[in-house]
Z-matrix of the N, CA and C atoms (Angstrom, degrees):
N
C 1 1.447
C 2 1.525 1 108.34
N 3 1.317 2 115.46 1 134.04
C 4 1.461 3 119.04 2 179.86
C 5 1.531 4 110.68 3 -95.77
N 6 1.334 5 116.33 4 174.93
C 7 1.467 6 120.93 5 -177.73
C 8 1.523 7 112.38 6 -60.79
N 9 1.334 8 118.35 7 -37.11
C 10 1.465 9 120.52 8 179.93
C 11 1.525 10 110.96 9 -62.72
N 12 1.331 11 116.57 10 -43.58
C 13 1.462 12 120.45 11 178.62
C 14 1.526 13 110.58 12 -66.62
N 15 1.316 14 116.43 13 -42.18
C 16 1.457 15 120.44 14 179.28
C 17 1.520 16 110.81 15 -63.03
N 18 1.319 17 116.39 16 -47.60
C 19 1.464 18 120.06 17 -178.95
C 20 1.528 19 111.13 18 -63.28
N 21 1.342 20 116.91 19 -38.97
C 22 1.458 21 120.81 20 179.71
C 23 1.517 22 113.70 21 -65.41
N 24 1.319 23 116.95 22 -25.52
C 25 1.462 24 121.86 23 -178.87
C 26 1.527 25 112.29 24 -114.92
N 27 1.319 26 116.13 25 19.78
C 28 1.456 27 121.06 26 -172.95
C 29 1.524 28 112.73 27 -58.07
N 30 1.330 29 118.35 28 -41.89
C 31 1.467 30 120.45 29 -178.42
C 32 1.522 31 111.08 30 -59.35
N 33 1.332 32 116.41 31 -41.50
C 34 1.454 33 119.96 32 179.82
C 35 1.527 34 111.31 33 -68.88
N 36 1.323 35 116.70 34 -37.33
C 37 1.460 36 120.46 35 -175.97
C 38 1.524 37 113.32 36 -75.38
N 39 1.319 38 118.27 37 -30.23
C 40 1.467 39 120.49 38 -173.69
C 41 1.526 40 112.42 39 -54.89
N 42 1.308 41 116.85 40 -46.08
C 43 1.462 42 120.16 41 -179.46
C 44 1.512 43 112.56 42 -63.70
N 45 1.316 44 115.69 43 -39.32
C 46 1.460 45 119.85 44 178.98
C 47 1.527 46 111.59 45 -68.46
N 48 1.332 47 117.09 46 -36.91
C 49 1.461 48 119.85 47 177.16
C 50 1.522 49 110.74 48 -62.92
N 51 1.336 50 116.57 49 -40.44
C 52 1.464 51 119.70 50 -179.00
C 53 1.524 52 111.15 51 -66.74
N 54 1.329 53 117.16 52 -30.81
C 55 1.469 54 119.58 53 175.98
C 56 1.527 55 110.50 54 -67.51
N 57 1.315 56 116.11 55 -42.90
C 58 1.469 57 121.45 56 -176.97
C 59 1.524 58 111.57 57 -76.23
N 60 1.322 59 116.66 58 -45.36
C 61 1.459 60 122.21 59 -176.42
C 62 1.533 61 108.70 60 -120.48
N 63 1.327 62 116.26 61 81.36
C 64 1.465 63 122.29 62 -172.13
C 65 1.527 64 113.58 63 -64.39
N 66 1.319 65 118.23 64 -21.12
C 67 1.468 66 120.48 65 179.83
C 68 1.526 67 112.93 66 -79.55
N 69 1.318 68 117.29 67 -6.32
C 70 1.467 69 120.76 68 175.19
C 71 1.527 70 107.48 69 -76.62
N 72 1.317 71 117.05 70 123.12
C 73 1.466 72 121.83 71 -175.73
C 74 1.530 73 111.38 72 -89.11
N 75 1.330 74 114.76 73 167.91
C 76 1.467 75 119.42 74 174.84
C 77 1.527 76 110.57 75 -61.17
N 78 1.329 77 116.99 76 -38.16
C 79 1.468 78 119.97 77 176.67
C 80 1.525 79 111.17 78 -63.33
N 81 1.340 80 116.24 79 -38.69
C 82 1.466 81 119.72 80 175.94
C 83 1.526 82 110.21 81 -60.27
N 84 1.327 83 116.30 82 -44.09
C 85 1.465 84 120.29 83 -178.81
C 86 1.528 85 111.29 84 -63.66
N 87 1.326 86 116.76 85 -36.44
C 88 1.468 87 119.76 86 175.16
C 89 1.523 88 110.68 87 -64.52
N 90 1.318 89 116.69 88 -40.97
C 91 1.465 90 121.69 89 178.54
C 92 1.529 91 111.00 90 -65.08
N 93 1.323 92 116.77 91 -42.76
C 94 1.465 93 122.04 92 -176.74
C 95 1.519 94 111.25 93 -64.94
N 96 1.329 95 116.65 94 -42.41
C 97 1.467 96 125.36 95 177.51
C 98 1.528 97 115.15 96 38.74
N 99 1.335 98 116.02 97 42.50
C 100 1.457 99 119.59 98 174.38
C 101 1.512 100 115.96 99 85.36
N 102 1.310 101 118.02 100 15.44
C 103 1.472 102 121.71 101 179.05
C 104 1.527 103 109.17 102 -102.98
N 105 1.322 104 116.38 103 119.98
C 106 1.462 105 121.58 104 -176.06
C 107 1.526 106 111.89 105 -60.78
N 108 1.324 107 117.81 106 -41.45
C 109 1.466 108 119.51 107 -178.91
C 110 1.527 109 111.56 108 -65.57
N 111 1.337 110 117.03 109 -36.12
C 112 1.462 111 120.35 110 176.92
C 113 1.528 112 110.65 111 -69.10
N 114 1.332 113 116.57 112 -38.54
C 115 1.463 114 120.62 113 176.57
C 116 1.525 115 110.14 114 -59.98
N 117 1.317 116 116.02 115 -49.46
C 118 1.466 117 120.26 116 179.58
C 119 1.524 118 111.09 117 -60.17
N 120 1.333 119 117.02 118 -41.27
C 121 1.462 120 120.76 119 179.59
C 122 1.519 121 112.73 120 -63.46
N 123 1.336 122 117.07 121 -41.60
C 124 1.467 123 120.32 122 179.98
C 125 1.520 124 111.26 123 -69.12
N 126 1.327 125 117.38 124 -38.63
C 127 1.466 126 119.74 125 177.24
C 128 1.524 127 109.36 126 -63.07
N 129 1.320 128 116.13 127 -43.66
C 130 1.465 129 120.52 128 178.90
C 131 1.531 130 110.21 129 -61.81
N 132 1.322 131 116.68 130 -43.81
C 133 1.468 132 121.52 131 -179.58
C 134 1.528 133 111.35 132 -63.15
N 135 1.330 134 117.19 133 -44.81
C 136 1.464 135 121.38 134 -175.96
C 137 1.527 136 113.26 135 -73.81
N 138 1.330 137 116.63 136 -34.87
C 139 1.460 138 119.89 137 -173.04
C 140 1.523 139 113.97 138 -107.41
N 141 1.337 140 118.03 139 -13.55
C 142 1.456 141 121.34 140 175.07
C 143 1.514 142 115.84 141 74.58
N 144 1.317 143 116.84 142 17.50
C 145 1.461 144 120.13 143 179.64
C 146 1.522 145 110.38 144 -88.19
N 147 1.319 146 115.73 145 163.87
C 148 1.463 147 119.94 146 -177.87
C 149 1.526 148 111.12 147 -68.60
N 150 1.315 149 115.15 148 156.87
C 151 1.460 150 121.30 149 179.04
C 152 1.528 151 110.56 150 -57.96
N 153 1.320 152 116.77 151 -40.40
C 154 1.465 153 121.00 152 -179.19
C 155 1.525 154 111.35 153 -64.78
N 156 1.346 155 116.56 154 -42.74
C 157 1.462 156 120.43 155 178.95
C 158 1.522 157 111.14 156 -63.20
N 159 1.318 158 116.06 157 -45.71
C 160 1.461 159 120.42 158 -178.31
C 161 1.521 160 110.53 159 -64.04
N 162 1.312 161 117.79 160 -44.38
C 163 1.464 162 120.94 161 178.86
C 164 1.524 163 110.07 162 -59.06
N 165 1.322 164 116.92 163 -42.88
C 166 1.468 165 121.09 164 178.79
C 167 1.526 166 110.59 165 -61.77
N 168 1.339 167 117.50 166 -46.77
C 169 1.463 168 120.94 167 -179.77
C 170 1.522 169 111.28 168 -60.49
N 171 1.336 170 116.42 169 -45.95
C 172 1.465 171 120.46 170 -178.53
C 173 1.528 172 110.15 171 -64.60
N 174 1.321 173 117.48 172 -44.95
C 175 1.467 174 120.46 173 178.28
C 176 1.524 175 111.15 174 -60.13
N 177 1.333 176 117.06 175 -42.87
C 178 1.466 177 120.65 176 178.23
C 179 1.522 178 110.94 177 -64.54
N 180 1.327 179 117.01 178 -38.71
C 181 1.463 180 120.67 179 178.82
C 182 1.526 181 109.74 180 -60.56
N 183 1.338 182 116.56 181 -46.18
C 184 1.461 183 120.30 182 -179.98
C 185 1.519 184 111.96 183 -64.96
N 186 1.317 185 117.65 184 -34.78
C 187 1.462 186 120.58 185 178.15
C 188 1.520 187 111.40 186 -64.57
N 189 1.332 188 117.25 187 -31.43
C 190 1.462 189 122.16 188 -177.40
C 191 1.522 190 113.85 189 -86.33
N 192 1.318 191 118.67 190 -14.13
C 193 1.460 192 121.39 191 -173.43
C 194 1.522 193 111.67 192 -115.72
N 195 1.325 194 114.31 193 146.58
C 196 1.461 195 119.19 194 177.63
C 197 1.525 196 109.78 195 -85.94
N 198 1.316 197 116.60 196 -174.88
C 199 1.468 198 121.78 197 -174.90
C 200 1.527 199 113.17 198 -64.71
N 201 1.324 200 118.24 199 -17.95
C 202 1.459 201 121.17 200 177.90
C 203 1.529 202 112.25 201 -97.07
N 204 1.330 203 116.51 202 4.99
C 205 1.453 204 120.00 203 178.45
C 206 1.514 205 114.05 204 85.55
N 207 1.325 206 117.56 205 6.16
C 208 1.465 207 120.57 206 -179.44
C 209 1.525 208 110.32 207 -82.94
N 210 1.309 209 115.02 208 140.14
C 211 1.467 210 121.40 209 -179.91
C 212 1.523 211 109.31 210 -71.25
N 213 1.316 212 116.80 211 120.68
C 214 1.468 213 121.83 212 -179.67
C 215 1.518 214 112.47 213 -80.11
N 216 1.317 215 117.92 214 -11.97
C 217 1.460 216 120.48 215 -175.96
C 218 1.519 217 112.74 216 -88.22
N 219 1.314 218 118.09 217 -6.38
C 220 1.479 219 121.27 218 -178.90
C 221 1.498 220 110.44 219 -92.40
């Protein structure tokens, strides 16, 4: 998923991100505003994991979810 797709579906994704990464705040979500690199940076900042790990987690999350943020594996 690219930034345009993420930004276009940001409202749907925000709730799902908060379920997965509960330490991401509402202010963080405002800062991220649908930018994948900002999302990865905030997850890394909040959880202290490596950039490579965070990128992998985010990419896997997008692979599992459709454009509305719903988990396709359920």
